[in-house]
C-alpha positions in Angstrom: -39.1 35.4 -51.8 -41.0 35.7 -55.1 -39.6 37.9 -57.9 -41.8 39.5 -60.4 -41.0 39.9 -64.1 -39.3 43.1 -65.3 -41.7 46.0 -65.6 -42.3 47.9 -68.9 -41.2 51.2 -67.3 -38.2 50.3 -65.2 -36.1 51.7 -62.4 -33.3 54.1 -63.4 -29.9 52.1 -63.1 -28.3 55.2 -61.6 -30.8 55.3 -58.8 -30.2 51.6 -58.1 -26.5 52.2 -58.1 -26.7 55.0 -55.5 -28.9 52.9 -53.3 -26.6 49.8 -53.4 -23.5 51.9 -52.9 -25.0 53.5 -49.8 -25.9 50.1 -48.3 -22.5 48.8 -49.2 -20.8 51.6 -47.3 -23.0 50.9 -44.3 -22.0 47.3 -44.6 -25.6 46.3 -44.2 -25.3 43.1 -46.3 -28.7 41.7 -45.6 -30.5 44.8 -46.7 -28.1 45.1 -49.7 -29.0 41.6 -50.7 -32.7 42.2 -50.7 -32.4 45.6 -52.4 -30.3 44.1 -55.2 -32.8 41.4 -56.0 -35.8 43.7 -55.8 -34.0 46.4 -57.9 -33.1 43.9 -60.7 -36.7 43.0 -61.0 -37.6 46.6 -61.5 -35.2 47.2 -64.4 -36.7 47.4 -67.9 -33.5 46.2 -69.5 -31.7 44.2 -66.9 -28.7 43.1 -69.1 -28.0 46.6 -70.3 -28.6 48.1 -66.8 -26.2 45.6 -65.2 -23.4 46.9 -67.4 -24.2 50.5 -66.6 -24.1 49.7 -62.9 -20.8 47.7 -63.1 -19.2 50.5 -65.2 -19.9 53.1 -62.5 -18.9 50.9 -59.5 -15.8 52.0 -57.6 -12.6 49.8 -57.5 -11.2 47.9 -54.5 -11.6 49.5 -51.1 -9.6 49.1 -47.9 -10.8 46.3 -45.7 -12.8 44.7 -48.5 -11.7 41.3 -50.0 -13.8 42.0 -53.1 -15.5 45.0 -54.9 -19.1 46.2 -54.9 -19.1 45.4 -58.6 -18.2 41.8 -57.9 -20.9 41.6 -55.2 -23.6 43.0 -57.5 -22.6 40.6 -60.3 -22.9 37.6 -58.0 -26.3 38.8 -56.9 -27.4 39.3 -60.5 -26.2 35.7 -61.3 -28.5 34.4 -58.6 -31.4 36.6 -59.8 -31.0 35.6 -63.5 -31.1 31.9 -62.6 -34.6 32.5 -61.4 -35.5 34.5 -64.4 -34.6 32.4 -67.5 -36.6 34.7 -69.7 -33.9 37.4 -69.3 -31.4 36.1 -71.9 -29.1 37.7 -74.5 -30.5 35.4 -77.3 -33.9 37.2 -77.2 -32.3 40.6 -78.0 -31.7 41.8 -81.6 -28.3 40.8 -82.9 -26.8 44.3 -83.1 -28.0 45.1 -79.6 -26.7 41.8 -78.3 -23.2 42.4 -79.9 -23.1 45.9 -78.4 -23.7 44.5 -74.9 -21.1 41.8 -75.4 -18.5 44.3 -76.3 -19.3 46.4 -73.2 -19.1 43.2 -71.1 -15.8 42.3 -72.7 -14.3 45.7 -71.8 -15.1 44.9 -68.1 -13.0 41.8 -68.1 -9.9 43.1 -66.4 -10.7 41.4 -63.1 -9.1 38.0 -62.6 -11.4 36.7 -59.9 -12.7 33.5 -61.4 -16.3 34.0 -60.3 -16.4 37.5 -61.8 -15.0 36.4 -65.2 -17.1 33.3 -65.4 -20.3 35.1 -64.6 -19.8 37.8 -67.3 -18.8 35.2 -69.8 -21.9 33.1 -69.0 -24.5 36.0 -68.8 -23.3 37.7 -72.0 -22.4 34.5 -73.9 -18.9 36.0 -74.7 -17.7 32.7 -76.2 -19.9 33.3 -79.2 -18.2 36.6 -80.0 -16.2 36.9 -83.2 -12.6 35.5 -82.6 -11.1 38.7 -84.1 -12.9 40.8 -81.5 -11.8 38.5 -78.7 -8.1 38.5 -79.9 -8.2 42.3 -80.1 -9.3 42.5 -76.5 -6.5 40.1 -75.3 -3.9 42.2 -77.2 -5.4 45.4 -75.6 -4.9 43.8 -72.1 -1.3 43.0 -72.9 -0.6 46.5 -74.2 -1.9 47.8 -70.8 0.4 45.4 -69.0 -2.5 43.2 -67.8 -0.6 40.0 -68.6 -2.2 37.9 -66.0 -5.7 39.0 -66.9 -5.0 38.3 -70.6 -4.0 34.7 -69.9 -6.9 34.0 -67.6 -9.4 35.3 -70.1 -7.7 33.4 -72.9 -8.0 30.2 -71.0 -11.7 30.9 -70.1 -12.6 31.6 -73.7 -10.4 28.8 -75.0 -8.3 31.1 -77.2 -4.9 29.5 -76.6 -4.6 28.3 -80.2 -5.3 31.8 -81.5 -2.6 33.5 -79.5 1.2 33.6 -79.7 2.6 31.4 -76.8 5.7 33.5 -76.2 3.9 36.8 -76.2 1.4 35.4 -73.6 3.8 33.4 -71.4 7.1 35.2 -71.4 5.8 38.3 -69.4 4.3 35.9 -66.8 7.5 33.9 -66.5 9.5 37.1 -66.0 7.0 38.1 -63.2 7.5 34.8 -61.5 4.1 33.5 -62.5 5.1 30.4 -64.3 2.0 28.5 -63.0 -0.2 30.8 -65.0 1.9 30.1 -68.1 1.5 26.4 -67.4 -2.3 26.8 -67.2 -2.3 28.6 -70.6 -0.6 25.7 -72.4 -2.1 22.8 -70.5 -4.2 20.5 -72.7 -2.6 21.8 -76.0 0.3 19.5 -76.7 2.0 21.7 -79.3 1.9 24.7 -76.8 3.2 22.5 -74.0 6.2 21.6 -76.2 6.7 25.2 -77.1 6.8 26.3 -73.5 9.3 23.5 -72.5 11.5 24.3 -75.6 11.4 28.0 -74.7 12.5 27.4 -71.1 15.1 25.0 -72.3 16.6 27.7 -74.6 17.0 29.9 -71.6 19.2 27.3 -70.0 21.8 27.7 -72.7 25.1 29.2 -71.4 24.9 32.0 -74.0 21.4 33.0 -73.0 21.0 36.6 -71.8 17.9 37.9 -70.1 18.7 41.3 -71.6 17.4 40.0 -74.9 14.1 39.3 -73.4 13.9 42.7 -71.8 14.4 44.2 -75.3 11.6 42.1 -76.6 9.3 43.4 -73.8 10.5 46.9 -73.1 7.3 48.0 -71.3 7.6 45.1 -68.8 9.0 46.1 -65.4 10.6 43.2 -63.6 11.7 43.2 -60.0 15.1 42.1 -58.8 13.6 39.0 -57.2 11.9 37.9 -60.4 15.1 38.4 -62.4 16.7 36.2 -59.9 14.4 33.4 -60.9 15.7 33.4 -64.5 18.8 31.3 -63.6 19.8 28.0 -65.2 19.5 26.0 -62.0 15.9 27.2 -61.3 14.9 27.0 -65.0 16.2 23.4 -65.2 14.0 22.4 -62.4 11.0 23.8 -64.2 11.9 22.1 -67.4 12.2 18.7 -65.9 9.0 19.2 -63.9 7.1 20.1 -67.0 8.6 17.3 -69.0 7.2 14.9 -66.5 3.9 16.7 -66.2 3.2 17.0 -69.9 4.9 13.6 -70.8 7.3 15.3 -73.2 10.4 13.6 -74.8 13.6 14.8 -73.1 15.2 15.2 -76.6 13.3 18.6 -76.7 15.3 20.0 -73.8 19.1 19.3 -74.5 20.2 22.4 -72.6 18.5 21.6 -69.4 19.6 18.0 -69.6 23.3 19.1 -70.0 22.9 21.5 -67.1 21.5 18.7 -64.9 24.4 16.4 -66.0 27.0 19.1 -65.3 25.5 19.4 -61.7 25.5 15.7 -61.4 29.2 15.5 -62.4 30.1 18.1 -59.8 28.2 16.1 -57.2 30.0 12.9 -58.1 33.3 14.6 -57.9 32.4 15.9 -54.4 31.2 12.4 -53.2 34.3 10.6 -54.4 37.2 13.0 -53.8 36.0 15.4 -51.1 33.6 13.4 -49.0 35.2 10.1 -50.0 31.8 8.4 -49.5 31.6 6.5 -52.8 33.6 3.5 -54.0 35.7 3.8 -57.2 33.5 1.2 -59.0 30.2 3.0 -58.2 31.7 6.4 -59.1 33.0 5.1 -62.4 29.6 3.6 -63.3 27.8 6.8 -62.5 30.4 9.1 -64.3 30.1 7.1 -67.5 26.3 7.3 -67.3 26.3 11.1 -66.7 28.8 12.1 -69.4 27.6 9.5 -71.9 28.8 10.4 -75.4 28.8 14.2 -74.8 32.2 15.5 -75.7 31.8 18.8 -73.7 30.9 16.8 -70.6 33.8 14.4 -71.1 36.2 17.4 -71.3 34.7 18.9 -68.1 35.3 15.5 -66.4 38.9 15.6 -67.3 39.2 19.3 -66.2 37.7 18.4 -62.8 39.9 15.3 -62.4 43.0 17.6 -62.9 41.8 19.5 -59.9 40.5 16.7 -57.7 42.2 13.5 -58.7 45.5 14.4 -60.3 47.0 14.4 -63.7 47.3 10.6 -63.9 43.6 10.0 -63.5 42.7 12.9 -65.8 45.1 11.4 -68.4 43.5 7.9 -68.1 40.0 9.2 -68.6 41.1 11.5 -71.5 42.5 8.5 -73.2 39.3 6.5 -72.6 37.2 9.2 -74.3 39.8 10.0 -77.0 39.6 13.7 -76.3 41.4 15.8 -79.0 44.8 17.2 -77.9 43.8 20.8 -78.4 41.0 20.4 -75.9 43.1 18.9 -73.1 43.9 20.9 -70.0 47.5 21.9 -69.4 49.8 19.0 -68.5 47.4 16.2 -69.5 49.0 15.5 -72.9 52.5 15.3 -71.4 51.3 12.9 -68.7 49.6 10.7 -71.3 52.9 10.3 -73.0 54.7 9.3 -69.8 52.2 6.7 -68.7 53.3 3.0 -69.1 50.8 0.8 -71.1 49.3 -0.9 -68.0 48.3 2.6 -66.6 46.8 4.0 -69.8 43.4 2.4 -69.2 40.9 3.3 -66.5 40.4 0.5 -64.0 36.6 0.2 -63.7 36.5 -2.6 -61.2 35.6 -6.3 -61.6 32.1 -7.2 -60.6 33.0 -10.9 -60.9 35.8 -10.8 -58.3 35.4 -13.1 -55.3 33.9 -11.5 -52.2 33.2 -13.0 -48.9 29.6 -13.1 -47.6 30.7 -12.6 -44.0 32.1 -9.2 -43.4 35.4 -8.4 -41.6 35.4 -8.2 -37.9 35.8 -4.5 -37.8 32.8 -4.1 -40.2 30.7 -6.5 -38.0 31.5 -4.4 -34.9 30.6 -1.1 -36.6 27.5 -2.0 -38.7 24.3 -4.1 -38.5 24.8 -7.6 -39.9 22.2 -9.8 -41.6 21.6 -12.9 -39.4 21.3 -15.3 -42.3 23.8 -17.2 -44.5 24.2 -16.6 -48.2 22.3 -19.8 -49.1 19.2 -18.3 -47.5 19.2 -15.4 -50.0 17.3 -16.4 -53.2 17.7 -14.5 -56.5 14.3 -14.5 -58.2 14.9 -14.1 -62.0 12.7 -16.8 -63.4 9.0 -17.6 -63.2 9.7 -20.8 -61.3 11.7 -18.9 -58.7 8.8 -16.4 -58.5 6.3 -19.2 -57.7 8.5 -20.5 -54.9 8.8 -16.9 -53.5 5.1 -16.4 -53.7 4.3 -19.5 -51.7 6.5 -18.4 -48.8 5.9 -14.7 -48.8 2.1 -14.8 -49.0 1.6 -17.2 -46.1 -1.2 -16.1 -43.8 0.0 -14.3 -40.7 3.5 -13.7 -42.2 5.6 -10.6 -41.7 7.6 -9.4 -44.7 10.3 -6.6 -44.8 10.1 -4.7 -48.1 12.6 -2.5 -49.8 13.4 -1.6 -53.4 16.5 -0.4 -55.3 16.8 1.6 -58.6 19.5 3.1 -60.7 20.4 6.6 -59.5 19.8 9.1 -62.4 20.7 12.3 -60.5 17.5 14.0 -61.8 18.4 13.4 -65.5 15.4 11.2 -65.8 12.2 12.2 -63.9 10.8 8.7 -63.4 12.9 5.9 -62.2 12.1 2.2 -62.7 12.7 -0.4 -59.9 15.6 -2.7 -60.6 15.4 -4.9 -57.5 12.7 -5.7 -55.0 13.8 -7.2 -51.6 11.4 -9.3 -49.7 12.6 -10.6 -46.3 10.9 -13.1 -44.1 12.4 -14.6 -40.9 15.5 -16.7 -41.8 15.5 -16.0 -45.6 15.3 -13.3 -48.2 14.2 -13.0 -51.8 15.6 -10.6 -54.4 13.2 -10.0 -57.4 15.4 -9.1 -60.3 13.3 -6.8 -62.5 16.2 -6.4 -64.9 15.5 -9.9 -66.1 13.3 -9.4 -69.2 11.4 -12.7 -68.7 10.3 -11.7 -65.3 9.7 -7.9 -65.2 6.7 -7.5 -67.6 5.3 -11.0 -67.2 1.6 -11.0 -66.1 2.4 -13.4 -63.2 4.9 -10.9 -61.8 2.4 -8.0 -62.0 -0.3 -10.2 -60.4 2.1 -11.2 -57.6 3.0 -7.6 -56.8 -0.7 -6.6 -56.8 -1.7 -9.5 -54.5 1.2 -9.0 -52.2 0.3 -5.4 -51.3 -3.4 -6.0 -51.2 -3.3 -9.1 -48.9 -4.5 -8.1 -45.5 -3.3 -11.2 -43.7 0.4 -10.5 -44.5 2.0 -7.6 -42.6 4.3 -5.6 -44.9 7.0 -3.5 -43.3 8.7 -0.6 -45.1 10.4 2.7 -44.4 9.4 5.8 -46.3 7.4 3.8 -48.9 6.0 6.7 -50.9 9.1 6.8 -53.1 9.1 3.1 -53.6 5.4 3.1 -54.7 6.1 6.0 -57.1 8.9 4.0 -58.8 6.6 0.9 -58.9 4.1 3.0 -60.9 6.8 4.0 -63.3 7.9 0.4 -63.7 4.3 -0.9 -64.3 2.1 1.7 -65.9 -0.9 -0.5 -65.0 -0.6 0.9 -61.5 -1.0 4.4 -62.8 -4.4 3.6 -64.2 -5.5 1.4 -61.3 -3.4 2.2 -58.2 -2.2 -0.6 -55.9 -4.5 -1.4 -53.1 -2.5 -1.2 -49.9 -3.6 -3.4 -47.1 -1.7 -4.6 -44.0 1.2 -2.1 -44.6 3.2 -0.5 -41.8 5.5 2.2 -42.7 8.2 2.4 -40.0 8.9 6.0 -40.9 5.8 7.0 -39.0 6.9 4.8 -36.0 10.3 6.5 -36.2 8.8 10.0 -36.2 6.8 9.0 -33.1 9.9 7.9 -31.3 11.7 11.1 -32.2 8.8 13.2 -31.0 8.9 11.4 -27.7 12.6 12.1 -27.3 12.0 15.8 -28.0 9.3 15.9 -25.3 11.6 14.2 -22.7 14.1 17.0 -23.2 11.8 20.0 -23.1 12.1 20.5 -19.3 15.9 20.7 -19.5 17.7 24.0 -18.6 19.5 24.3 -21.9 19.5 23.3 -25.5 20.2 19.7 -26.2 20.5 17.6 -29.4 18.3 14.5 -29.6 20.5 11.7 -30.8 23.5 14.0 -30.5 26.1 11.3 -30.9 24.5 10.0 -34.2 25.9 10.7 -37.6 23.1 8.6 -39.2 19.8 9.4 -40.7 16.6 7.8 -42.0 16.4 4.0 -41.6 20.1 3.7 -40.6 19.4 6.0 -37.6 16.3 3.9 -36.6 18.3 0.7 -36.8 21.1 2.2 -34.7 18.6 3.5 -32.1 16.8 0.2 -31.8 19.4 -2.5 -32.6 22.6 -0.7 -31.6 24.4 -0.5 -34.9 23.6 1.5 -38.1 23.4 0.3 -41.6 26.4 0.4 -43.9 25.1 2.7 -46.8 28.2 2.5 -48.9 26.4 0.6 -51.7 23.3 2.7 -51.6 24.2 4.6 -54.8 25.3 1.5 -56.7 24.5 0.8 -60.3 21.5 -1.5 -59.5 20.9 -2.3 -63.2 24.4 -3.8 -63.7 24.6 -7.6 -63.6 25.8 -9.7 -62.0 25.3 -8.0 -58.6 28.3 -7.9 -56.4 28.3 -9.7 -53.0 28.5 -6.3 -51.3 25.4 -5.1 -53.2 23.5 -8.2 -52.3 24.5 -7.9 -48.7 23.4 -4.3 -48.6 20.0 -5.1 -50.3 19.2 -7.9 -48.0 20.2 -5.8 -44.9 17.9 -3.0 -45.9 14.9 -5.3 -45.9 15.8 -7.8 -43.2 16.6 -5.1 -40.6 12.9 -4.1 -40.8 12.0 -7.4 -39.3 14.5 -7.1 -36.5 13.4 -3.5 -35.7 9.8 -4.5 -35.7 10.4 -7.5 -33.4 12.1 -5.3 -30.8 9.6 -2.5 -31.0 6.5 -4.7 -30.8 8.0 -6.7 -27.8 8.4 -3.5 -25.7 6.6 -0.5 -27.3 6.2 1.4 -24.1 10.0 1.6 -23.7 10.1 3.6 -27.0 7.1 5.7 -26.1 4.9 3.9 -28.5 1.3 2.5 -28.2 0.8 -1.2 -27.8 -0.8 -1.3 -31.3 1.9 -0.1 -33.7 -0.6 -0.3 -36.6 -2.6 2.5 -35.0 0.1 5.0 -35.8 -0.9 6.5 -39.1 1.4 6.3 -42.1 2.9 9.6 -43.4 1.5 8.8 -46.9 -2.0 9.0 -45.5 -1.6 12.4 -43.9 -2.8 15.6 -45.4 -1.9 16.9 -48.8 0.9 16.4 -51.2 4.2 14.9 -50.1 6.1 17.5 -52.0 4.7 20.3 -49.8 5.7 18.3 -46.7 9.2 17.7 -48.1 9.7 21.5 -48.6 8.5 22.2 -45.1 10.8 19.6 -43.7 13.7 21.1 -45.6 13.0 24.4 -44.0 12.8 22.8 -40.6 16.2 21.3 -41.2 17.6 24.9 -41.6 16.3 25.9 -38.2 16.8 22.7 -36.2 19.8 21.1 -37.9 18.1 17.8 -38.8 14.5 16.6 -39.3 12.8 14.3 -36.8 14.2 11.1 -38.4 17.5 12.5 -39.6 20.0 12.7 -36.8 20.3 15.4 -34.1 17.5 17.7 -33.4 17.5 20.9 -31.5 15.1 21.6 -28.7 14.8 25.2 -27.6 15.2 26.2 -23.9 12.6 28.1 -21.9 12.0 31.7 -23.1 12.0 35.0 -21.3 8.8 37.0 -20.8 10.0 39.6 -23.4 10.8 36.9 -25.9 7.4 35.2 -25.3 5.7 38.5 -25.9 7.6 39.0 -29.1 6.6 35.6 -30.4 3.0 36.4 -29.5 3.1 39.5 -31.7 3.6 42.1 -29.0 6.0 44.9 -30.0 8.4 45.7 -27.2 7.7 49.0 -25.5 10.1 51.8 -25.6 10.8 51.5 -21.9 11.6 47.8 -22.1 15.2 46.8 -22.2 16.7 46.0 -25.6 16.7 42.4 -26.7 19.8 40.5 -27.7 19.6 39.3 -31.3 19.5 35.7 -30.2 16.0 36.2 -28.9 14.6 37.4 -32.3 13.6 34.4 -34.4 12.4 35.2 -37.9 11.5 33.6 -41.3 12.3 35.7 -44.3 10.2 35.5 -47.4 12.2 34.6 -50.6 12.0 38.2 -51.7 14.0 39.3 -48.7 17.0 36.9 -48.8 19.4 39.9 -48.7 17.8 41.1 -45.5 18.0 37.6 -44.0 21.7 37.4 -44.7 22.4 40.7 -42.9 20.3 39.8 -39.9 22.0 36.4 -39.7 25.3 38.4 -39.8 24.2 40.2 -36.7 23.3 37.1 -34.7 19.6 36.9 -35.4 18.1 33.4 -35.8 16.9 33.5 -39.4 15.3 30.9 -41.7 15.1 32.0 -45.4 12.7 30.6 -47.9 14.3 29.3 -51.1 13.5 30.9 -54.5 11.2 28.1 -55.5 9.2 28.0 -52.3 5.7 29.3 -52.0 5.1 32.3 -49.7 2.8 30.2 -47.6 5.8 28.2 -46.4 6.6 31.2 -44.2 3.4 30.8 -42.3 3.9 27.1 -41.8 7.4 27.7 -40.4 6.2 30.7 -38.2 3.4 28.6 -36.7 5.6 25.5 -36.2 8.6 27.3 -34.7 7.3 30.5 -33.2 8.9 32.8 -35.7 8.0 36.3 -36.9 7.5 36.6 -40.7 9.3 39.3 -42.6 7.8 39.8 -46.1 6.9 42.5 -48.6 4.4 43.2 -51.2 1.2 41.3 -51.9 1.9 38.2 -49.7 1.7 40.3 -46.5 -2.1 40.3 -46.1 -2.4 36.5 -46.7 0.5 35.7 -44.3 -0.8 38.1 -41.6 -4.2 36.4 -41.6 -2.5 33.0 -41.0 -0.2 34.0 -38.1 -2.1 36.8 -36.4 -1.5 40.5 -35.7 2.1 41.5 -34.9 3.6 38.2 -36.1 4.1 39.4 -39.7 6.1 42.6 -40.6 5.8 44.1 -44.1 8.9 45.9 -45.5 9.5 48.2 -48.4 11.0 46.2 -51.3 12.5 49.3 -52.8 14.7 49.7 -49.7 18.2 48.3 -49.6 18.7 45.2 -47.6 20.9 47.1 -45.1 18.2 49.7 -44.5 15.6 46.9 -44.1 17.8 45.2 -41.5 18.1 48.5 -39.5 14.3 48.9 -39.6 13.7 45.4 -38.3 16.1 45.8 -35.5 14.6 49.1 -34.4 11.0 47.8 -34.8 11.7 44.9 -32.4 14.1 46.9 -30.1 16.9 44.5 -30.8 20.4 45.9 -30.2 23.3 43.7 -31.3 26.9 44.2 -30.1 30.1 43.7 -32.0 30.4 40.3 -30.3 27.2 39.2 -32.1 28.6 39.7 -35.5 29.1 36.3 -37.2 28.0 34.4 -34.1 25.8 32.4 -36.5 26.8 30.4 -39.5 26.0 32.4 -42.7 25.2 29.2 -44.6 23.0 27.2 -42.3 22.1 29.5 -39.3 23.8 27.2 -36.7 25.4 28.8 -33.7 27.9 26.0 -32.9 31.5 26.0 -34.1 34.7 24.1 -33.5 38.1 25.8 -33.5 40.7 24.2 -35.8 44.3 25.3 -35.4 46.5 25.7 -38.4 48.4 22.4 -37.8 45.2 20.4 -37.6 43.8 22.0 -40.7 47.0 21.2 -42.6 46.8 17.6 -41.5 43.2 17.3 -42.6 43.9 18.9 -46.0 46.7 16.5 -46.5 44.6 13.5 -45.3 41.9 14.4 -48.0 44.5 14.9 -50.7 44.3 18.7 -51.0 48.0 19.2 -50.0 49.4 16.3 -52.1 52.3 17.1 -54.4 51.1 17.5 -58.0 53.0 16.2 -61.0 53.4 19.7 -62.3 54.4 22.2 -59.6 53.8 25.0 -62.0 50.1 24.1 -62.2 49.8 23.9 -58.5 51.6 27.2 -57.9 49.4 29.0 -60.5 46.3 27.6 -58.9 47.4 28.9 -55.5 48.1 32.3 -57.0 44.6 32.5 -58.5 43.0 31.5 -55.1 45.0 34.2 -53.3 43.9 36.8 -55.9 40.3 35.9 -55.2 40.7 36.4 -51.5 42.8 39.5 -51.5 39.8 41.8 -51.0 38.4 39.6 -48.2 41.4 38.9 -46.0 43.4 40.8 -43.5 46.7 39.5 -42.2 46.2 37.9 -38.8 48.5 37.8 -35.9 49.8 34.5 -34.8 47.3 33.8 -32.1 45.1 30.9 -31.0 42.5 33.0 -29.2 38.9 32.4 -30.1 37.1 35.2 -32.0 35.2 38.1 -30.5 31.9 36.3 -30.8 33.1 33.3 -28.7 30.7 34.0 -25.9 27.7 34.4 -28.1 27.8 30.9 -29.6 28.5 27.4 -28.6 31.8 25.7 -29.1 32.3 22.0 -29.6 35.5 20.1 -28.9 37.6 19.1 -31.9 37.6 15.6 -30.4 34.0 15.2 -31.5 35.2 15.1 -35.2 35.5 11.6 -36.7 39.2 11.3 -37.4 38.7 9.0 -40.3 35.7 10.5 -42.2 36.3 14.1 -40.9 32.6 14.4 -40.2 30.7 15.9 -37.3 28.3 14.0 -35.1 25.4 15.3 -37.2 26.9 13.8 -40.3 28.3 17.0 -42.0 31.8 16.7 -43.4 34.3 19.6 -43.1 34.2 21.6 -46.4 37.9 21.3 -46.9 37.6 21.9 -50.6 36.8 25.6 -49.8 40.1 26.2 -48.0 42.9 27.3 -50.3 46.1 25.7 -49.1 47.8 29.1 -49.6 45.9 30.4 -46.5 47.9 28.2 -44.1 50.8 30.6 -44.1 48.5 33.5 -43.1 45.8 32.1 -40.9 46.5 30.5 -37.6 43.0 29.5 -36.5 40.0 28.4 -38.5 36.4 28.1 -37.3 34.1 25.4 -38.6 30.4 25.2 -38.4 29.5 21.8 -36.9 26.1 21.6 -38.7 27.1 22.2 -42.3 30.9 22.0 -42.2 31.6 25.4 -43.6 35.0 26.8 -42.8 35.5 30.5 -41.7 38.6 32.5 -40.9 39.3 36.1 -39.7 39.2 38.7 -42.4 38.2 42.3 -43.2 34.5 41.4 -43.7 33.9 42.0 -40.0 35.1 45.6 -40.3 32.7 46.2 -43.2 29.7 44.9 -41.3 30.7 46.9 -38.2 30.9 50.0 -40.3 27.6 49.4 -42.0 25.6 48.9 -38.7 27.4 51.1 -36.2 24.2 53.2 -35.8 22.3 50.2 -34.3 25.1 48.4 -32.5 25.6 48.7 -28.7 29.3 49.4 -28.5 30.5 49.4 -24.9 33.7 51.1 -23.6 35.3 47.7 -23.8 34.4 47.5 -27.4 34.9 51.1 -28.5 38.6 51.2 -29.0 38.6 47.9 -31.0 35.5 48.9 -32.9 36.8 52.3 -33.8 39.9 50.7 -35.3 37.8 48.3 -37.4 35.5 51.0 -38.6 38.5 53.1 -39.7 39.9 50.1 -41.4 36.6 49.5 -43.3 36.3 53.2 -44.3 39.9 53.1 -45.7 39.0 50.0 -47.7 
């Protein structure tokens, strides 16, 4: 269509506005398009008229994804591209500035195309900086914080604005990504943002001070929940890596991460007992470093977990001042004989046998080669010998890598050891050898190795290995490794697990795939294919410490060599494992879809619902569903005449703004997965689609989530309501009627519905086995600790009769035999240890029976919490005659409390 130049006497903009608005309401988009283009050509002053039209356009309308003003502006942008003679530069300077100011006043819309078009048409970047700054400040005073940042970035005004005034309101509104976009590309602003977030990680920080700084800013309870040291620390380290900032600028986040790491190490060593003393000692020294406060915290934790003698030894090692020592440590120091005053850190030079003990051989996979077939490559000559063997045409090589665990204190980890295994021998590339690591021959070998198509490289979950390789050699960041002839056995393992799931779907009840396995990852695959798992004791070793111990070398070789044995078995009979004849045809996880980080989050959520991911131990397969339940999952609201549903048939995913609601629903027996605070709302749609769940959300995400899962599969709730009232509304909406027997039928921590009953005698034996009932050197300290624990529990416990009967919810959940618990490690078949550290020994005199979740190991016992829940939800509970007398007693008890 040909457009004529603007006429001398033009069309009245008001008339054109009425015409376009009428067509817009009729939703006649084709006629609207033609009318807009023709109307623009009839305007005498198109640039001025456009502003008049936009200023009179209505705002957003129901059912419209964008406004009439936005549509008109996009059409005008198309029209002006065909009429280059219509430009602001041809107007008088004063007239042009007047139009620019009017256009600037319209920039309260954050749709990128709207903002970009106005900036482009009216050349707003050329406006005086003082005028632009004034408009940004005006947006902020009107609480348009998001719009202010978007416009600042579009006009490149970041250096002209105060970073804190621009970014703090966004962070408080859980829009940190916008704050990131504001500072990106400006190194001094990037550092300021990281420093600001780090200051919020200080123990003395109070969010109330920020509220006083921005009194007009209203912050929701959910957003306030994001201003916590744990979440802020994650943001700090992510930004440090993203902006390549020195960690010296974030001392508070670093200390918080080290404190968390210290607690983790204490748990691994003294509760789970899954780490050797030498490995634990190495990591503890790395974590606490020369930080006096962390050293003091270590000693305080050792008093609790390891006893006064250990605490005294470490306090002597770090020379902690007497006035900072916990009670009893100084006295113990004085009583220690000289040979016990030092911490025994282990001797890496002690003689170890290459061949493991008979019991170890029976329990774990063993490398089928002798020690002389393991070659340590720490010189260039050894590298050349390795190269000749490993790069032979037609060869098969198992590949694995090890690096020093840093527990998140360093974002990028460098490889310390690369294991390359061929049949009958193995090579260990020691990248801690200075001569070898950065030598051009080493880098050339690694590049050639991964790009050689005629050599098959076997790995397992290689994405992490390749990331660490890039951190070790920055050349691979600029020019990524070319990957040819690589088979990631993780994708093979996932295929095997999917096949196992399919084989069980016709069963009459729920089953666990790999139910007898406590293994996960590569160890699980090795057990499934070769019959015995890997021994992962040395997994968290100090891989940068030299010389390596025999046990470390044996572990490193096994991790690479087992890949050869697994591949040999799978390739010889792929059909038996449900695999295609060509294993290379199975795509690698690293080649699928988008970012691995997004997949990891989704997998973590799947773990909550199923117990374990596909390649990490047991996996739950749902039984056939009733017609009512199928209708519910298809978005059909139950009719009033239909019978009430039991809570077990309602499966939901709660957005992270509704975690309180999720906890209440889980209390009542509903199958609930809850998003974490750091998860994107879109994760809810992914989980709903994958697992047939209904989404519960509130606020803005509703429309987006509903469009992804369909009508009826997403319920929007009022955020201003209390979580208890939201729960009642959800139950009534879906016609779900719990009974008292449903209360606590699911684990509050992980959503599992399987427990094991542990009598008092067995619990006492386990506590003693793990050292929680051992006699302390200072009885006064132990007694005081027990008194403190009892005080914490006084408002949650009710004296219980001496009885061994199962709880009221016994019929609503599954019960596993206590014999399924590993008597040595006290772990369940799924790998979870009993959380014995949460059981105060003082409870043993009052509680006769404990209930333990078999998925996460959390320990429960009877208390008054049941009565409170019963009282809160009595209006929606179905209380039968059998329940009424007991329920009435509990409700009365709760009301008295």
